C-alpha positions in Angstrom: -31.9 24.4 24.1 -31.0 21.5 22.0 -27.2 21.6 22.2 -27.4 23.2 26.2 -29.3 19.8 26.9 -26.7 17.9 25.2 -23.5 19.7 25.2 -21.2 16.8 24.6 -23.0 15.7 20.9 -22.1 17.5 18.1 -25.2 18.1 16.0 -25.1 18.1 12.2 -28.0 19.8 10.2 -29.5 18.1 7.1 -31.2 20.7 4.5 -32.1 20.7 1.4 -30.0 23.5 -0.8 -32.1 25.9 -1.8 -32.7 26.2 2.2 -29.3 26.4 2.9 -28.7 28.8 -0.5 -31.5 31.3 1.5 -29.6 31.1 5.1 -26.2 30.5 3.5 -27.4 34.1 1.7 -28.5 36.0 4.8 -32.5 35.6 4.0 -32.5 34.3 7.7 -32.4 36.2 10.7 -29.1 35.7 12.9 -27.0 33.5 9.8 -24.2 33.7 11.9 -25.8 32.2 15.0 -27.5 29.2 13.4 -24.0 28.0 11.5 -22.3 28.2 14.6 -25.3 26.0 16.7 -23.9 23.6 14.6 -20.6 24.2 14.3 -21.0 24.4 10.7 -21.7 21.4 10.1 -24.2 20.3 7.5 -25.5 18.0 4.7 -27.0 19.9 2.1 -29.2 17.9 -0.1 -28.9 18.3 -3.6 -31.4 17.2 -6.4 -30.2 15.9 -9.4 -32.1 17.6 -11.9 -32.5 14.2 -14.6 -35.8 13.2 -14.8 -37.8 16.4 -13.6 -39.8 19.4 -15.4 -35.7 20.7 -15.4 -34.4 18.2 -16.9 -36.6 17.7 -19.1 -36.4 21.4 -21.1 -39.3 22.9 -19.4 -37.4 25.9 -17.5 -35.3 27.7 -20.6 -31.7 26.5 -20.6 -32.0 24.6 -17.9 -28.9 22.8 -18.1 -27.1 26.6 -17.4 -29.6 26.9 -14.5 -28.4 23.4 -13.0 -24.8 24.9 -13.4 -25.3 28.2 -12.0 -27.5 26.7 -9.4 -24.1 24.0 -8.3 -21.7 26.6 -8.9 -23.6 28.8 -6.3 -24.1 26.1 -4.0 -20.3 25.1 -4.1 -19.5 28.3 -3.3 -22.1 29.0 -0.6 -20.3 26.0 1.2 -16.8 26.8 0.7 -17.8 30.0 2.4 -19.3 28.7 5.4 -17.6 25.5 5.7 -15.1 25.6 8.6 -12.4 22.0 8.5 -12.9 19.1 10.9 -10.5 17.7 12.7 -9.6 15.5 10.0 -8.9 18.4 7.1 -12.5 18.0 5.8 -14.9 19.9 5.0 -17.9 20.7 7.6 -20.6 21.3 4.9 -21.2 18.5 2.6 -23.4 18.2 -0.6 -24.9 15.0 -1.3 -26.5 14.6 -4.5 -29.7 12.5 -4.9 -32.2 11.7 -7.6 -35.4 13.5 -7.0 -38.3 11.3 -6.3 -40.6 14.0 -7.6 -40.9 17.3 -8.9 -41.9 18.6 -5.8 -40.4 20.5 -3.5 -41.4 22.8 -0.5 -40.9 25.9 -2.5 -42.7 24.9 -5.5 -45.4 24.2 -3.3 -45.6 27.2 -1.4 -45.4 29.2 -4.4 -48.7 28.0 -6.3 -52.9 27.9 -5.7 -53.3 25.8 -8.6 -54.9 23.0 -7.5 -54.3 20.6 -10.6 -50.7 21.0 -10.2 -51.0 20.3 -6.4 -52.6 17.0 -7.1 -49.9 16.2 -9.8 -47.0 16.7 -6.4 -48.8 16.2 -3.4 -50.7 13.2 -1.8 -54.4 13.5 -0.4 -53.7 13.4 2.6 -51.2 16.0 2.4 -53.2 18.3 -0.1 -56.4 18.1 2.7 -54.2 19.1 5.3 -52.6 22.1 3.7 -55.8 23.5 2.4 -57.3 22.7 5.7 -54.7 24.7 7.8 -54.7 27.1 5.1 -51.0 27.1 4.6 -49.0 28.6 1.9 -51.5 29.6 -0.8 -54.3 28.7 0.8 -53.9 31.0 3.4 -56.7 33.7 4.2 -54.2 36.4 3.5 -53.3 35.2 -0.1 -56.9 34.6 -0.4 -58.4 37.7 0.3 -55.6 39.6 -2.3 -56.8 37.3 -5.2 
């Protein structure tokens, strides 16, 4: 294990907001152990919704969704964060502008190739289809 091989290194885990919320809400197995593994040190990247489908109002009441999402993110970070030796929270939320509307959650949930062509490069879409990932897996195809 990485922490065993590098006992003098303090690791920080960088992850997206949706993944962090899944982890913090207990959707992951052994959630407590995951937080302990990195000493509760995490950088959570939150997409800014400006310019995305959400920011353009394509989702009903996009502003309220964003506010609710931000509140849940802050509350989850406060619940799981510890204070470092300088008194700063160990979980930091960083807002970044979204380069595209693509998110791993969106890609996993859709089998609409036209939408996926808008979100992914040709090479990535080919790889996903070739490896039968996400909605292209045999189990999903046989259920359609």
